[in-house]
VODRENKOL-114655 format. One record per residue: residue number from 0; residue in three letters; z, x, y of N, C-alpha, C in turn. Coordinates in pm, whole numbers. Layout:
VOVO   num   residu      n.w      n.u      n.v     ca.w     ca.u     ca.v      c.w      c.u      c.v
VOVO   NUM      ala        Z        X        Y        Z        X        Y        Z        X        Y
...
***
This chain:
VOVO   num   residu      n.w      n.u      n.v     ca.w     ca.u     ca.v      c.w      c.u      c.v
VOVO     0      met     1788     1012     1238     1785     1169     1238     1632     1214     1314
VOVO     1      thr     1541     1170     1298     1414     1198     1359     1437     1190     1514
VOVO     2      gln     1488     1062     1577     1520     1093     1706     1600     1199     1750
VOVO     3      asn     1723     1220     1698     1781     1349     1712     1710     1454     1722
VOVO     4      leu     1641     1505     1617     1561     1644     1620     1453     1626     1738
VOVO     5      his     1421     1503     1763     1303     1505     1909     1375     1511     2021
VOVO     6      leu     1489     1461     2035     1581     1526     2154     1646     1637     2156
VOVO     7      gln     1694     1698     2051     1726     1827     2040     1609     1922     2095
VOVO     8      gln     1508     1890     2035     1389     1982     2057     1318     2007     2244
VOVO     9      phe     1346     1842     2285     1357     1842     2432     1453     1900     2521
VOVO    10      leu     1576     1901     2456     1665     1966     2534     1644     2114     2530
VOVO    11      asp     1611     2156     2395     1579     2310     2378     1492     2369     2464
VOVO    12      asp     1389     2298     2475     1248     2311     2546     1318     2329     2704
VOVO    13      arg     1394     2247     2762     1431     2246     2897     1544     2351     2917
VOVO    14      leu     1613     2394     2828     1719     2478     2827     1629     2623     2858
VOVO    15      leu     1520     2650     2782     1442     2759     2801     1383     2755     2939
VOVO    16      met     1334     2654     2974     1278     2654     3136     1390     2689     3228
VOVO    17      tyr     1513     2609     3250     1591     2656     3344     1708     2766     3344
VOVO    18      asn     1724     2817     3196     1823     2893     3175     1801     3025     3202
VOVO    19      arg     1773     3076     3322     1699     3177     3330     1745     3253     3489
VOVO    20      pro     1725     3386     3508     1770     3425     3666     1711     3363     3767
VOVO    21      ser     1608     3307     3758     1542     3226     3875     1632     3116     3912
VOVO    22      phe     1708     3081     3821     1833     2961     3861     1898     2986     3947
VOVO    23      ile     1938     3125     3965     2051     3151     4040     2007     3163     4155
VOVO    24      ile     1900     3183     4218     1871     3183     4345     1932     3085     4437
VOVO    25      asp     1910     2956     4405     1947     2820     4487     2065     2784     4427
VOVO    26      asp     2146     2813     4345     2276     2756     4292     2391     2813     4324
VOVO    27      pro     2511     2764     4355     2629     2819     4383     2665     2958     4329
VOVO    28      ile     2611     2961     4201     2643     3077     4119     2584     3209     4161
VOVO    29      cys     2507     3195     4255     2440     3303     4356     2555     3382     4393
VOVO    30      val     2670     3309     4454     2764     3385     4511     2859     3474     4462
VOVO    31      pro     2914     3424     4303     2978     3535     4259     2892     3662     4195
VOVO    32      his     2740     3609     4163     2664     3695     4142     2632     3830     4231
VOVO    33      ser     2687     3804     4382     2676     3918     4483     2795     4034     4467
VOVO    34      phe     2845     4003     4377     2991     4092     4356     2974     4163     4227
VOVO    35      gln     3038     4307     4197     3064     4374     4095     3181     4384     4001
VOVO    36      lys     3297     4380     4079     3421     4378     4036     3443     4236     3946
VOVO    37      lys     3496     4237     3842     3537     4121     3758     3609     4023     3846
VOVO    38      glu     3749     4056     3894     3796     3996     3985     3745     3926     4103
VOVO    39      asp     3656     4014     4158     3594     3960     4291     3507     3839     4236
VOVO    40      lys     3427     3887     4110     3344     3738     4089     3414     3647     4039
VOVO    41      glu     3537     3660     3985     3635     3539     3966     3674     3457     4122
VOVO    42      ile     3715     3559     4203     3768     3463     4320     3638     3429     4384
VOVO    43      ala     3519     3485     4405     3405     3447     4475     3364     3321     4383
VOVO    44      gly     3354     3313     4262     3338     3180     4167     3400     3064     4191
VOVO    45      leu     3523     3107     4209     3620     2961     4216     3586     2913     4367
VOVO    46      ile     3593     2992     4461     3549     2955     4621     3420     2880     4605
VOVO    47      ala     3331     2918     4538     3168     2883     4549     3183     2726     4480
VOVO    48      ala     3260     2741     4344     3271     2595     4285     3365     2490     4367
VOVO    49      ile     3441     2523     4423     3526     2433     4492     3448     2392     4633
VOVO    50      phe     3353     2465     4682     3250     2423     4808     3127     2346     4747
VOVO    51      ala     3123     2343     4604     2988     2288     4542     2970     2103     4511
VOVO    52      trp     2964     2078     4665     2942     1927     4670     2844     1941     4776
VOVO    53      gly     2772     1815     4788     2680     1794     4912     2582     1885     4875
VOVO    54      gln     2525     1932     4990     2383     2021     4994     2405     2169     4949
VOVO    55      arg     2353     2234     4848     2360     2361     4776     2363     2434     4881
VOVO    56      lys     2268     2421     4931     2219     2566     5051     2346     2586     5162
VOVO    57      thr     2383     2460     5216     2497     2460     5264     2657     2525     5223
VOVO    58      ala     2664     2476     5077     2794     2512     5005     2787     2655     4998
VOVO    59      ile     2670     2714     4958     2649     2839     4931     2672     2920     5039
VOVO    60      ser     2641     2861     5172     2649     2941     5292     2778     2939     5329
VOVO    61      lys     2844     2831     5332     3005     2818     5351     3063     2918     5282
VOVO    62      ala     3059     2932     5140     3138     2992     5041     3119     3148     5079
VOVO    63      thr     2964     3177     5112     2932     3341     5181     3021     3378     5313
VOVO    64      his     3028     3283     5370     3078     3277     5529     3244     3334     5484
VOVO    65      leu     3304     3248     5429     3457     3256     5387     3458     3393     5320
VOVO    66      leu     3400     3432     5231     3380     3574     5163     3382     3675     5283
VOVO    67      ser     3316     3647     5360     3263     3772     5437     3410     3784     5551
VOVO    68      leu     3446     3654     5555     3606     3688     5624     3696     3760     5571
VOVO    69      met     3670     3774     5436     3791     3853     5355     3714     3965     5315
VOVO    70      asn     3621     4026     5433     3538     4162     5425     3473     4203     5282
VOVO    71      asn     3427     4088     5232     3363     4087     5102     3440     4162     4964
VOVO    72      lys     3572     4172     5014     3630     4237     4906     3759     4117     4859
VOVO    73      pro     3737     4028     4813     3841     3919     4803     3939     3972     4728
VOVO    74      leu     3941     4045     4625     4075     4078     4541     4154     4171     4637
VOVO    75      asp     4107     4280     4681     4166     4355     4793     4238     4269     4902
VOVO    76      phe     4171     4183     4953     4216     4095     5075     4327     4010     5021
VOVO    77      leu     4348     3946     4933     4423     3862     4860     4558     3945     4840
VOVO    78      leu     4534     4073     4796     4672     4162     4762     4722     4220     4871
VOVO    79      ser     4656     4223     4973     4737     4294     5089     4706     4230     5241
VOVO    80      ala     4649     4105     5232     4642     4063     5365     4777     4059     5440
VOVO    81      thr     4774     4052     5565     4886     4051     5669     4855     3881     5716
VOVO    82      glu     4969     3848     5782     4943     3705     5886     4813     3721     5969
VOVO    83      lys     4808     3831     6053     4708     3848     6106     4577     3856     6063
VOVO    84      asp     4558     3899     5901     4438     3892     5844     4401     3728     5820
VOVO    85      tyr     4463     3654     5819     4424     3511     5798     4384     3437     5910
VOVO    86      lys     4442     3504     6057     4390     3420     6155     4234     3386     6159
VOVO    87      pro     4139     3451     6116     4008     3406     6129     3962     3250     6032
VOVO    88      met     4070     3244     5935     4069     3128     5859     4130     2998     5931
VOVO    89      thr     4179     3025     6024     4241     2889     6084     4160     2801     6144
VOVO    90      ser     4026     2842     6163     3929     2758     6205     3814     2712     6110
VOVO    91      phe     3836     2754     5972     3733     2751     5907     3741     2610     5850
VOVO    92      val     3596     2532     5838     3571     2414     5790     3458     2402     5703
VOVO    93      his     3477     2318     5598     3343     2290     5537     3363     2135     5497
VOVO    94      arg     3305     2062     5560     3296     1896     5539     3437     1839     5538
VOVO    95      thr     3503     1799     5432     3630     1743     5442     3721     1874     5419
VOVO    96      phe     3702     1997     5376     3767     2138     5379     3798     2180     5491
VOVO    97      asn     3947     2172     5546     3968     2211     5651     4027     2347     5672
VOVO    98      ser     4103     2407     5776     4178     2530     5782     4300     2513     5663
VOVO    99      asp     4361     2414     5686     4478     2397     5604     4440     2417     5478
VOVO   100      asp     4349     2330     5400     4274     2362     5266     4262     2501     5226
VOVO   101      cys     4185     2578     5347     4146     2692     5327     4280     2797     5299
VOVO   102      leu     4380     2812     5397     4494     2863     5392     4552     2837     5251
VOVO   103      gly     4573     2717     5234     4633     2672     5092     4563     2737     4952
VOVO   104      leu     4420     2752     4986     4351     2785     4845     4382     2967     4845
VOVO   105      leu     4395     2993     4971     4390     3164     4971     4515     3193     4933
VOVO   106      phe     4649     3138     4967     4767     3136     4935     4788     3129     4782
VOVO   107      gly     4733     3030     4738     4733     3014     4586     4683     3129     4527
VOVO   108      leu     4571     3147     4554     4473     3259     4474     4587     3401     4478
VOVO   109      ala     4635     3416     4588     4699     3538     4641     4832     3540     4539
VOVO   110      his     4895     3428     4498     5014     3409     4410     4950     3455     4290
VOVO   111      ile     4835     3388     4236     4810     3415     4112     4769     3547     4096
VOVO   112      tyr     4711     3619     4161     4687     3758     4138     4791     3830     4177
VOVO   113      lys     4890     3817     4224     5006     3914     4259     5129     3899     4136
VOVO   114      his     5107     3766     4106     5244     3753     4006     5186     3664     3887
VOVO   115      leu     5049     3633     3830     5041     3539     3739     4968     3622     3645
VOVO   116      gly     4907     3735     3692     4796     3784     3607     4662     3778     3627
VOVO   117      gly     4616     3666     3727     4489     3639     3794     4431     3505     3701
VOVO   118      leu     4303     3475     3775     4293     3320     3717     4254     3335     3530
VOVO   119      glu     4185     3458     3489     4163     3424     3360     4261     3408     3265
VOVO   120      glu     4408     3480     3312     4530     3469     3258     4564     3320     3232
VOVO   121      val     4569     3260     3384     4596     3143     3393     4534     3021     3311
VOVO   122      phe     4386     3028     3316     4307     2930     3286     4337     2960     3110
VOVO   123      thr     4332     3080     3066     4345     3131     2919     4464     3060     2871
VOVO   124      ser     4574     3069     2917     4715     3020     2878     4724     2859     2872
VOVO   125      gly     4673     2797     2972     4629     2672     2925     4537     2634     2844
VOVO   126      phe     4388     2657     2801     4323     2644     2705     4430     2659     2566
VOVO   127      ala     4512     2756     2569     4566     2766     2440     4680     2673     2401
VOVO   128      lys     4716     2601     2517     4801     2503     2497     4752     2346     2464
VOVO   129      gly     4611     2336     2540     4554     2195     2496     4414     2198     2545
VOVO   130      gly     4334     2292     2540     4174     2285     2582     4172     2286     2729
VOVO   131      ala     4036     2231     2789     4011     2239     2890     4107     2172     2985
VOVO   132      ser     4147     2032     2980     4238     1978     3034     4354     2053     3069
VOVO   133      glu     4433     2112     2969     4537     2176     3008     4513     2317     3065
VOVO   134      gly     4387     2377     3073     4349     2497     3141     4344     2461     3287
VOVO   135      ile     4298     2342     3308     4273     2311     3463     4423     2268     3517
VOVO   136      gln     4496     2183     3434     4636     2164     3458     4706     2323     3503
VOVO   137      ser     4697     2411     3430     4773     2540     3458     4729     2573     3573
VOVO   138      val     4612     2574     3644     4583     2628     3761     4638     2539     3856
VOVO   139      arg     4631     2410     3833     4729     2312     3942     4878     2379     3955
VOVO   140      ser     4930     2371     3830     5062     2418     3854     5089     2593     3877
VOVO   141      ala     5004     2660     3866     4982     2816     3938     4983     2797     4067
VOVO   142      phe     4897     2709     4146     4915     2692     4302     5048     2607     4330
VOVO   143      ala     5117     2538     4250     5216     2482     4283     5329     2591     4329
VOVO   144      gly     5328     2704     4281     5421     2807     4294     5408     2882     4405
VOVO   145      ala     5276     2878     4515     5245     2936     4603     5315     2876     4729
VOVO   146      pro     5322     2938     4840     5361     2865     4975     5269     2801     4999
VOVO   147      leu     5301     2654     4992     5188     2544     4986     5150     2506     5135
VOVO   148      met     5037     2483     5155     4991     2393     5292     4959     2260     5269
VOVO   149      pro     4990     2183     5374     4939     2041     5365     4816     2035     5268
VOVO   150      arg     4786     1943     5181     4669     1889     5122     4611     2019     5052
VOVO   151      thr     4714     2091     4981     4666     2201     4891     4591     2170     4772
VOVO   152      phe     4629     2018     4714     4582     1980     4603     4437     1887     4624
VOVO   153      lys     4410     1895     4747     4318     1757     4776     4187     1815     4693
VOVO   154      his     4179     1938     4691     4067     1957     4644     4034     2045     4496
VOVO   155      phe     4132     2004     4412     4199     2032     4290     4195     1912     4207
VOVO   156      pro     4092     1900     4099     4111     1776     4027     4185     1792     3924
VOVO   157      asp     4232     1673     3889     4331     1641     3767     4288     1547     3641
VOVO   158      pro     4246     1592     3552     4202     1537     3437     4316     1450     3394
VOVO   159      glu     4442     1468     3413     4510     1374     3371     4497     1236     3423
VOVO   160      lys     4466     1229     3558     4427     1104     3647     4309     1064     3640
VOVO   161      gly     4240     1106     3518     4086     1079     3509     3997     1135     3562
VOVO   162      ser     3997     1244     3640     3896     1339     3727     3823     1399     3612
VOVO   163      ala     3671     1402     3666     3584     1459     3543     3586     1623     3566
VOVO   164      ala     3658     1634     3698     3666     1792     3711     3551     1861     3725
VOVO   165      lys     3460     1798     3744     3308     1870     3761     3291     2005     3794
VOVO   166      arg     3368     2057     3919     3349     2193     3978     3435     2274     3891
VOVO   167      met     3533     2234     3858     3615     2334     3755     3526     2356     3621
VOVO   168      asn     3486     2243     3566     3421     2255     3442     3300     2387     3450
VOVO   169      met     3233     2344     3585     3103     2445     3610     3158     2589     3618
VOVO   170      phe     3287     2600     3698     3326     2729     3707     3372     2770     3569
VOVO   171      leu     3415     2740     3468     3456     2789     3356     3322     2794     3253
VOVO   172      arg     3208     2713     3291     3105     2768     3223     3047     2897     3252
VOVO   173      trp     3029     2924     3403     3053     3047     3465     3086     3167     3415
VOVO   174      met     3222     3157     3378     3311     3269     3335     3352     3276     3213
VOVO   175      val     3293     3180     3094     3320     3196     2966     3171     3208     2886
VOVO   176      arg     3078     3153     2934     2948     3154     2851     2907     3290     2846
VOVO   177      asn     2851     3323     2762     2760     3475     2737     2639     3452     2639
VOVO   178      asp     2546     3418     2691     2428     3399     2600     2329     3505     2632
VOVO   179      gly     2355     3606     2708     2271     3732     2737     2146     3660     2814
VOVO   180      met     2150     3550     2859     2010     3514     2957     2036     3553     3110
VOVO   181      gly     2146     3580     3168     2161     3669     3288     2211     3572     3397
VOVO   182      val     2258     3440     3355     2302     3344     3462     2453     3341     3452
VOVO   183      asp     2522     3284     3337     2630     3274     3326     2712     3402     3284
VOVO   184      phe     2854     3436     3329     2884     3588     3335     2934     3618     3204
VOVO   185      gly     2996     3510     3133     3079     3562     2973     3169     3677     3010
VOVO   186      leu     3253     3692     3124     3352     3755     3138     3512     3761     3083
VOVO   187      trp     3514     3601     3070     3634     3563     3000     3613     3583     2837
VOVO   188      lys     3703     3615     2756     3640     3671     2624     3773     3576     2528
VOVO   189      lys     3854     3490     2596     3967     3464     2524     3964     3287     2510
VOVO   190      ile     3849     3245     2586     3823     3128     2594     3702     3114     2520
VOVO   191      asn     3700     2995     2406     3560     2983     2325     3462     2886     2413
VOVO   192      ser     3332     2881     2380     3237     2817     2447     3250     2709     2402
VOVO   193      cys     3287     2669     2266     3296     2550     2214     3387     2430     2266
VOVO   194      asp     3484     2510     2343     3604     2430     2423     3581     2406     2567
VOVO   195      leu     3444     2422     2585     3412     2415     2732     3375     2254     2736
VOVO   196      ile     3390     2207     2845     3361     2058     2869     3242     2059     2991
VOVO   197      cys     3136     1985     2954     3029     1982     3038     3032     1911     3151
VOVO   198      pro     2966     2000     3276     3013     1968     3408     2936     1817     3444
VOVO   199      leu     3015     1720     3501     2940     1603     3519     2890     1582     3661
VOVO   200      asp     2782     1667     3697     2712     1663     3808     2623     1540     3817
VOVO   201      leu     2626     1458     3919     2540     1336     3947     2402     1333     3878
VOVO   202      his     2333     1485     3887     2199     1502     3832     2193     1495     3673
VOVO   203      val     2333     1559     3609     2334     1538     3475     2381     1437     3413
VOVO   204      val     2434     1329     3494     2471     1222     3471     2345     1121     3428
VOVO   205      lys     2254     1165     3545     2134     1066     3545     2054     1090     3424
VOVO   206      ala     2037     1215     3391     1954     1266     3287     2010     1209     3164
VOVO   207      ala     2147     1246     3138     2220     1208     3030     2218     1069     2980
VOVO   208      arg     2241      942     3081     2225      815     3059     2072      788     3016
VOVO   209      glu     1992      885     3090     1822      817     3061     1803      849     2906
VOVO   210      leu     1860      973     2863     1837     1004     2726     1936      923     2633
VOVO   211      thr     2041      847     2651     2140      785     2591     2237      896     2516
VOVO   212      leu     2264      974     2605     2385     1067     2544     2491     1035     2643
VOVO   213      leu     2484      917     2740     2624      909     2789     2601      741     2841
VOVO   214      lys     2714      694     2756     2723      515     2782     2822      473     2860
VOVO   215      arg     2910      587     2880     3016      519     2967     2976      497     3099
VOVO   216      lys     3024      402     3166     2972      392     3299     3053      457     3400
VOVO   217      gln     3159      473     3384     3254      544     3478     3210      698     3477
VOVO   218      asn     3222      787     3583     3167      913     3602     3343      969     3592
VOVO   219      asp     3384      994     3491     3547     1038     3468     3535     1134     3360
VOVO   220      trp     3662     1175     3321     3714     1261     3229     3641     1206     3083
VOVO   221      lys     3675     1085     3057     3646     1040     2941     3489     1042     2912
VOVO   222      ala     3427     1025     3031     3278     1021     3031     3236     1179     2996
VOVO   223      ala     3309     1255     3086     3270     1415     3029     3303     1446     2903
VOVO   224      leu     3400     1422     2837     3412     1438     2701     3323     1365     2610
VOVO   225      glu     3289     1237     2643     3186     1154     2560     3052     1248     2562
VOVO   226      leu     2991     1299     2670     2860     1393     2694     2895     1502     2611
VOVO   227      thr     2998     1565     2611     3029     1687     2544     3021     1669     2395
VOVO   228      asp     3090     1567     2360     3086     1540     2220     2923     1519     2175
VOVO   229      asn     2852     1445     2230     2720     1423     2197     2648     1549     2216
VOVO   230      leu     2671     1641     2278     2593     1758     2309     2628     1843     2168
VOVO   231      lys     2762     1821     2137     2802     1928     2015     2723     1863     1903
VOVO   232      leu     2637     1767     1882     2585     1720     1760     2437     1812     1755
VOVO   233      phe     2418     1896     1881     2327     1953     1879     2358     2125     1861
VOVO   234      asp     2472     2160     1919     2530     2283     1920     2673     2277     1923
VOVO   235      pro     2731     2280     1839     2881     2261     1827     2973     2377     1881
VOVO   236      asp     2889     2502     1875     2945     2615     1935     2920     2644     2071
VOVO   237      asp     2837     2582     2130     2799     2590     2277     2750     2469     2353
VOVO   238      pro     2805     2361     2329     2735     2260     2391     2696     2243     2528
VOVO   239      val     2775     2341     2605     2744     2309     2753     2631     2397     2785
VOVO   240      lys     2564     2459     2705     2454     2532     2772     2327     2410     2768
VOVO   241      tyr     2352     2317     2755     2246     2207     2773     2273     2152     2914
VOVO   242      asp     2405     2160     2981     2389     2157     3144     2268     2197     3201
VOVO   243      phe     2215     2332     3161     2102     2385     3226     1999     2269     3202
VOVO   244      ala     1960     2205     3101     1852     2115     3066     1873     1999     3131
VOVO   245      leu     1996     1929     3128     2017     1808     3176     1979     1814     3348
VOVO   246      phe     2066     1904     3396     2024     1933     3560     1885     1951     3562
VOVO   247      gly     1824     2055     3516     1692     2092     3539     1605     1946     3540
VOVO   248      tyr     1631     1887     3411     1534     1789     3419     1555     1673     3521
VOVO   249      ser     1666     1634     3538     1694     1530     3659     1643     1608     3795
VOVO   250      met     1694     1704     3809     1669     1813     3962     1510     1804     3996
VOVO   251      tyr     1426     1822     3872     1311     1858     3889     1184     1787     3833
VOVO   252      glu     1203     1697     3742     1129     1622     3663     1148     1479     3668
VOVO   253      ile     1247     1399     3704     1286     1264     3717     1260     1251     3879
VOVO   254      lys     1160     1138     3852     1121     1128     4032     1211     1019     4055
VOVO   255      asn     1204     1012     4212     1270      899     4285     1409      876     4231
VOVO   256      ile     1492      978     4222     1634      937     4185     1715      867     4287
VOVO   257      lys     1802      798     4254     1866      719     4363     2042      704     4298
VOVO   258      phe     2095      772     4402     2256      750     4316     2332      647     4414
***
């Protein structure tokens, strides 16, 4: 019990250190923060989350560039774009995310906003059926109803096949959590923070294992569930708030990290 109290105090201290507006500047969440309209934040947020691997600076730059090709009005673009409007995307590349992936993503988003009520509606309906895993599956199903390009699903995780779905869980944290600290948006009111799953970023994994919050060796969906369950011991209503603490501790305090 004493050890748990000490660990919670440790995490709470780092939560206060890192869950603040200064966190936004170098994090992919800065991309949706540059938009005002709810739907634009959602679309920009999903794009930024999908691009969030490798160097954060590059991911942010690429997401920003793609949104500029949409005239920085992503909802309007998706609802009204013609074949000619999509032409600049035919040469878009970000690491292994190529032009086919780009077009598949945009076609899928257009389908979701034209016919399915938007990302919030799709995710919320899935959560209602079976939590975060079903929420992520519902988006995969929604994209299946769009004009598909080759490789459309390459960059969409599948928890049912064991994926930790780090980037989708990060995106959900952005959209759902609302703690008044100015980082996460809290735009989606029908999904509870207690039902979110902690994003299994490599920095988070490093800190979680060092602090004995994660024992599973594979970085998969079961590991994400294990970590989230352990964080619920400290806050059952909002366990993923400690994503900030674990990421910040590993990123800025643990020295000589090797993956």
